[in-house]
PAVO-398287 format. One record per residue (C-alpha): residue number from 1; x, z, y; residue in three letters. Coordinates in pm, whole numbers. Example, Ala and Ser with C-alpha at 12.3 -4.5 7.8 and 13.67 -1.06 7.14 Angstrom:
! residues 2
+-----+--------+--------+--------+-----+
|   n |     xx |     zz |     yy | res |
+-----+--------+--------+--------+-----+
|   1 |   1230 |    780 |   -450 | ALA |
|   2 |   1367 |    714 |   -106 | SER |
+-----+--------+--------+--------+-----+
This chain:
! residues 79
+-----+--------+--------+--------+-----+
|   n |     xx |     zz |     yy | res |
+-----+--------+--------+--------+-----+
|   1 |  12043 |   5947 |  13575 | UNK |
|   2 |  12320 |   5692 |  13507 | UNK |
|   3 |  12687 |   5741 |  13400 | UNK |
|   4 |  12795 |   5441 |  13631 | UNK |
|   5 |  12771 |   5444 |  14020 | UNK |
|   6 |  12864 |   5144 |  14256 | UNK |
|   7 |  13050 |   5334 |  14535 | UNK |
|   8 |  13132 |   5013 |  14727 | UNK |
|   9 |  13506 |   5042 |  14633 | UNK |
|  10 |  13427 |   4990 |  14261 | UNK |
|  11 |  13205 |   5127 |  13976 | UNK |
|  12 |  13258 |   5475 |  13900 | UNK |
|  13 |  13200 |   5598 |  13534 | UNK |
|  14 |  13239 |   5955 |  13398 | UNK |
|  15 |  13332 |   5987 |  13042 | UNK |
|  16 |  13366 |   6283 |  12813 | UNK |
|  17 |  13705 |   6338 |  12617 | UNK |
|  18 |  13765 |   6583 |  12334 | UNK |
|  19 |  14098 |   6749 |  12275 | UNK |
|  20 |  14250 |   6752 |  12614 | UNK |
|  21 |  14411 |   7096 |  12680 | UNK |
|  22 |  14664 |   7073 |  12963 | UNK |
|  23 |  14811 |   6826 |  13239 | UNK |
|  24 |  15016 |   6635 |  12976 | UNK |
|  25 |  14696 |   6541 |  12834 | UNK |
|  26 |  14538 |   6446 |  13139 | UNK |
|  27 |  14835 |   6213 |  13210 | UNK |
|  28 |  14845 |   6037 |  12870 | UNK |
|  29 |  14454 |   5980 |  12865 | UNK |
|  30 |  14475 |   5856 |  13239 | UNK |
|  31 |  14777 |   5654 |  13185 | UNK |
|  32 |  14602 |   5455 |  12861 | UNK |
|  33 |  14264 |   5419 |  13051 | UNK |
|  34 |  14442 |   5295 |  13374 | UNK |
|  35 |  14621 |   5014 |  13183 | UNK |
|  36 |  14278 |   4846 |  13106 | UNK |
|  37 |  14190 |   4535 |  13337 | UNK |
|  38 |  14000 |   4597 |  13630 | UNK |
|  39 |  14085 |   4973 |  13641 | UNK |
|  40 |  14166 |   5121 |  14001 | UNK |
|  41 |  14174 |   5498 |  13974 | UNK |
|  42 |  14140 |   5735 |  13695 | UNK |
|  43 |  14107 |   6117 |  13689 | UNK |
|  44 |  14106 |   6324 |  13384 | UNK |
|  45 |  14044 |   6711 |  13394 | UNK |
|  46 |  14158 |   6882 |  13099 | UNK |
|  47 |  13917 |   7222 |  13177 | UNK |
|  48 |  13618 |   6997 |  13175 | UNK |
|  49 |  13721 |   6716 |  12930 | UNK |
|  50 |  13563 |   6473 |  13216 | UNK |
|  51 |  13739 |   6144 |  13288 | UNK |
|  52 |  13641 |   5970 |  13607 | UNK |
|  53 |  13719 |   5615 |  13620 | UNK |
|  54 |  13690 |   5365 |  13910 | UNK |
|  55 |  13676 |   4986 |  13832 | UNK |
|  56 |  13608 |   4652 |  13950 | UNK |
|  57 |  13331 |   4580 |  13680 | UNK |
|  58 |  13178 |   4778 |  13408 | UNK |
|  59 |  13423 |   4860 |  13143 | UNK |
|  60 |  13347 |   4785 |  12774 | UNK |
|  61 |  13292 |   5123 |  12606 | UNK |
|  62 |  13512 |   5013 |  12289 | UNK |
|  63 |  13810 |   4945 |  12499 | UNK |
|  64 |  13778 |   5271 |  12658 | UNK |
|  65 |  13753 |   5443 |  12319 | UNK |
|  66 |  14063 |   5262 |  12203 | UNK |
|  67 |  14257 |   5360 |  12503 | UNK |
|  68 |  14168 |   5717 |  12453 | UNK |
|  69 |  14233 |   5680 |  12104 | UNK |
|  70 |  14577 |   5550 |  12159 | UNK |
|  71 |  14652 |   5837 |  12383 | UNK |
|  72 |  14547 |   6073 |  12067 | UNK |
|  73 |  14208 |   6217 |  12180 | UNK |
|  74 |  13836 |   6153 |  12105 | UNK |
|  75 |  13590 |   5965 |  12321 | UNK |
|  76 |  13276 |   6144 |  12288 | UNK |
|  77 |  13084 |   5938 |  12525 | UNK |
|  78 |  12966 |   5902 |  12920 | UNK |
|  79 |  12837 |   6197 |  13106 | UNK |
+-----+--------+--------+--------+-----+
């Protein structure tokens, strides 16, 4: 099983983020990751800790980690 899928409209990657507890958390994470080059869509779900990202090309994990850190949370890895 891979954590990236090419959906035709981009590459979908699911990340696991630690520390999100509410809608504000979801918004903070989505805003930071959404600012990365090539990202077209971000959906963060606090209840599961999953963040689904659609991008034009595979994202650099360290760039995603830095964005999540900037939002105040911890990137646990890919699902």
